[in-house]
C-alpha positions in Angstrom: 0.0 0.0 0.0 1.3 3.5 -0.8 1.9 6.0 1.9 -0.6 8.8 2.4 0.6 12.0 0.6 -1.1 14.5 3.0 1.1 17.0 4.7 0.6 19.8 7.1 2.5 22.8 8.4 3.4 22.2 12.0 1.5 24.5 14.4 4.6 25.4 16.3 3.0 26.8 19.4 0.7 23.8 19.8 3.6 21.4 19.4 5.7 23.2 22.0 2.8 23.2 24.5 2.2 19.5 23.8 5.9 18.8 24.4 5.9 20.8 27.6 2.9 18.7 28.8 4.6 15.4 28.4 5.0 13.4 31.6 8.7 13.1 32.5 10.1 9.8 33.6 11.3 9.7 37.1 14.8 11.3 37.1 14.6 12.3 33.4 13.6 15.5 31.7 11.9 15.7 28.3 14.3 17.5 26.0 12.5 19.5 23.2 13.6 18.1 19.8 14.2 20.2 16.7 10.9 20.1 14.9 10.3 20.1 11.1 8.2 22.9 9.6 6.1 20.5 7.6 5.0 16.9 8.5 4.0 14.1 6.1 1.3 11.7 7.1 3.0 8.4 8.0 0.0 6.2 7.5 -0.9 4.2 4.4 -3.5 5.6 2.1 -6.7 6.0 4.1 -10.3 7.3 3.9 -10.8 11.0 3.9 -12.6 10.9 7.3 -9.5 9.2 9.0 -7.1 11.6 10.7 -3.7 12.0 9.3 -0.8 11.3 11.7 2.9 12.2 12.1 5.3 11.4 14.9 6.8 14.4 16.6 8.8 12.9 19.4 9.8 9.5 20.7 11.1 8.7 24.2 13.7 6.1 24.9 12.5 2.5 24.1 12.2 1.9 27.8 9.8 4.7 28.2 7.7 3.3 25.4 5.8 6.4 24.5 5.7 8.8 21.6 4.1 12.2 20.8 2.0 12.2 17.7 0.2 15.0 15.8 -3.1 14.3 14.2 -4.9 16.5 11.7 -8.1 16.5 9.7 -9.0 18.8 6.9 -12.6 20.0 7.4 -14.8 22.0 5.1 -13.7 25.3 6.4 -10.5 24.7 8.4 -7.9 22.1 9.5 -8.1 20.8 13.0 -5.1 19.5 15.0 -4.6 17.5 18.1 -1.6 16.0 19.9 -1.5 12.7 21.7 1.1 10.8 23.7 0.7 7.2 22.6 2.3 3.8 23.0 4.1 2.4 20.0 2.5 -0.4 18.0 3.5 -3.7 19.5 3.5 -5.6 16.1 6.8 -7.1 14.9 7.3 -9.0 11.7 9.8 -11.8 11.4 10.8 -12.4 7.8 13.9 -14.7 7.8 14.9 -15.0 11.4 12.9 -15.7 14.5 15.4 -13.7 16.6 15.4 -10.5 14.5 12.3 -8.7 13.5 11.1 -5.4 12.1 8.9 -3.4 14.5 6.0 -1.3 13.2 6.9 2.4 13.7 3.4 3.6 14.0 1.3 4.0 17.2 -0.7 1.4 19.0 -4.1 0.6 17.3 -3.4 2.7 14.2 -5.7 2.4 11.3 -4.7 0.5 8.2 -1.6 -1.6 7.6 1.6 -1.7 9.6 4.6 0.5 8.6 6.4 -2.4 6.8 3.4 -2.7 4.4 3.4 1.1 3.6 5.5 2.0 0.6 7.0 5.5 0.0 8.3 5.4 -3.5 10.2 8.7 -3.1 12.0 7.6 0.1 12.8 4.3 -1.6 14.3 6.1 -4.6 16.4 8.4 -2.4 17.7 5.4 -0.4 18.6 3.5 -3.6 20.6 6.5 -4.8 22.4 6.8 -1.5 23.3 3.1 -1.6 24.6 3.5 -5.2 26.7 6.5 -4.2 28.2 4.6 -1.2 28.9 1.6 -3.4 30.7 3.7 -6.0 32.8 5.4 -3.4 33.8 2.1 -1.8 34.8 0.7 -5.2 37.0 3.8 -5.7 35.0 5.4 -8.5 34.0 9.0 -8.4 30.6 8.3 -9.9 31.5 10.1 -13.1 30.4 9.2 -16.6 32.2 6.2 -18.1 33.2 4.6 -14.8 31.7 1.3 -16.0 34.2 1.0 -18.9 37.1 1.7 -16.6 36.0 -1.1 -14.2 36.1 -3.7 -17.0 32.5 -4.6 -17.4 33.3 -6.8 -20.4 32.5 -4.3 -23.2 35.1 -3.0 -25.6 35.3 0.6 -24.4 37.8 2.0 -26.9 36.0 5.2 -27.8 35.0 6.6 -24.4 31.9 8.4 -25.8 28.3 7.5 -26.3 27.0 6.2 -29.6 25.5 8.8 -31.8 22.5 8.5 -34.2 22.9 5.7 -36.6 26.0 4.2 -34.8 26.0 0.7 -33.5 26.0 0.1 -29.8 
């Protein structure tokens, strides 16, 4: 399922008030994080009547709580609310019983778990970063023609691209 594409400008004052209202753990203070100006809904595509949701803050795993912002576009205005929620307890085990991928959404969220939500733009950006890291590890600068220098099996005598009418 594709990720919801709804986004919202963060109501900064409301977010700061919600962060100040978080219950501290004994002996620990809640430190205000740097907040993004815009938030993207983290849920999978959903019905128009379902609130959009984005995580603002997460405590340590031991604390087990997160601050989420919810918004809904009404006929005349957008409404916001903030809620401190437990994380979703779901974990999927693909190849190993010992290691699993936890859902990064909140407990009792609507729709599919985070591992079933696909964000094509984030996937494309991650793929490009992996390619860049791979090129740097192999010693290439990522420039045009690097494939010929690495010996990919082609006869790379000319160093240029084939023009119209030339064989490839």
